[in-house]
Each structure stands twice: as structure tokens, then as C-alpha cells.
TORZA-211901 format. One record per residue (C-alpha): residue in three letters; x, y, z. Coordinates in steps of 0.02 Angstrom, whole numbers, plus 50000, padded with zeros to 5 digits. Example, Ala and Ser with C-alpha at 12.3 -4.5 7.8 and 13.67 -1.06 7.14 Angstrom:
2
ALA506154977550390SER506844994750357
//
This chain:
122
UNK553135099064842UNK553215116764783UNK554015111964616UNK552605099964584UNK551285113264624UNK552195126164517UNK552315113764364UNK550365110464389UNK550105128964394UNK551095132664237UNK550085118564146UNK548455126064208UNK548935143564153UNK549365137063986UNK547765126963973UNK546705141064034UNK547415152463894UNK547115138763756UNK545335135463819UNK544925154763810UNK545575157163645UNK544525141863583UNK542895149563639UNK541795159263516UNK541755178063542UNK540025185763562UNK540605203163550UNK540725214463699UNK541575210463867UNK540955196063966UNK539585192363850UNK538755209763877UNK537815214463727UNK538005198163648UNK536185195563604UNK535065182863679UNK536275171963775UNK537795160463737UNK538885171663842UNK539685166464002UNK538415177364102UNK536925168264036UNK536305150464098UNK536475141963929UNK538265148863897UNK538815141864065UNK538245124564030UNK539295121963878UNK540775110463883UNK542075123463856UNK541225134663982UNK541325121664119UNK543055117364074UNK543575135764087UNK542825137364261UNK543715121164312UNK545455127064252UNK545115144164330UNK544665136764496UNK546155124964495UNK547345139464447UNK546615150064599UNK546895134664718UNK548675132164652UNK549035150664670UNK548475151764851UNK549385135264892UNK551025142164820UNK550775158664919UNK550545148465080UNK552025137465045UNK553215152565003UNK552625161565154UNK553045146365271UNK554785144665188UNK555235163165216UNK554535164965384UNK556255163565467UNK557215173265348UNK557435191265304UNK557875199765130UNK559295208065223UNK559925191065280UNK559885184965101UNK560915199965042UNK562285197265172UNK562155214765246UNK562595219265419UNK561435226865539UNK561815246165570UNK562895251065710UNK562195253965882UNK562355271965956UNK563945269266055UNK564855261665908UNK565885271265777UNK565435270865600UNK566615262165470UNK567935272565397UNK567605279865232UNK568975276365097UNK569945290365025UNK569545292664845UNK570495309964813UNK571785299964717UNK570495293864595UNK569955311864540UNK570895321664402UNK571935335664472UNK571095352964480UNK571955366964382UNK571615382764478UNK572455394264353UNK571065393964217UNK569495403064234UNK567845393964229UNK567125406464111UNK567275402863928UNK568285414563824UNK567405428963738UNK567275428063537UNK567585446063503
//
């Protein structure tokens, strides 16, 4: 069910992008300053076919978004991110911590004969 809604959601997103790109620009954001009407904010602009189609796609997109959120929340209600990673819970107070591996053999040997200051160029 989730996959079907997800495919519908993606089709709606692509359709919404296409419909918005097909609409004629009136200048200014959201039709503000576009003159005497024809923008999304006016009654005449909302009555056009592309305007109605845009609103329909937008409402359907929001419905599928909310549906996917609800389905995802129900699927992950009993699980945890830590469980998915396979990490163990931290040790209780009475338990000892795991031993830290010895990494001293991985480091290069330290030469104590040399000085850490660079030689002077006199």
C-alpha cells in the first residue's frame, strides 16, 4: 500500500511541476502587482482550467504526503534507530565496561634522542 501511494505521490509531484511551468507569469510573486487580475489571488484567475488543475494536484499532493507520514509512523512505532543499527544498550552501573584494545603497536616508535625544536640556520 505504501508503494502505491508513493508512486502516486511522485506522479503528482511531477504533474504539479509541469502544470506550474505551463502557467503564464503575470510578474511578481503570487500574482501581486500583476495588474487587474488573472493571478492566482483573484477570482477570475482561480476559475481558469490550469488554476483549478493546480489546486487539485496540490490538494492531492498534500493528502498523499500526510498519508505517507501516517503509514511511516505506524510502521516504525515498535522499532528504534538503535535497534536498526544493531547497537547494544549501554552497560548498567554494576557492570564493567568492555576492554579497550591495545593500539600501541600501531603507532610509530618515538625517538627521544632528537629535539623537537628545528635546527637554527646560522
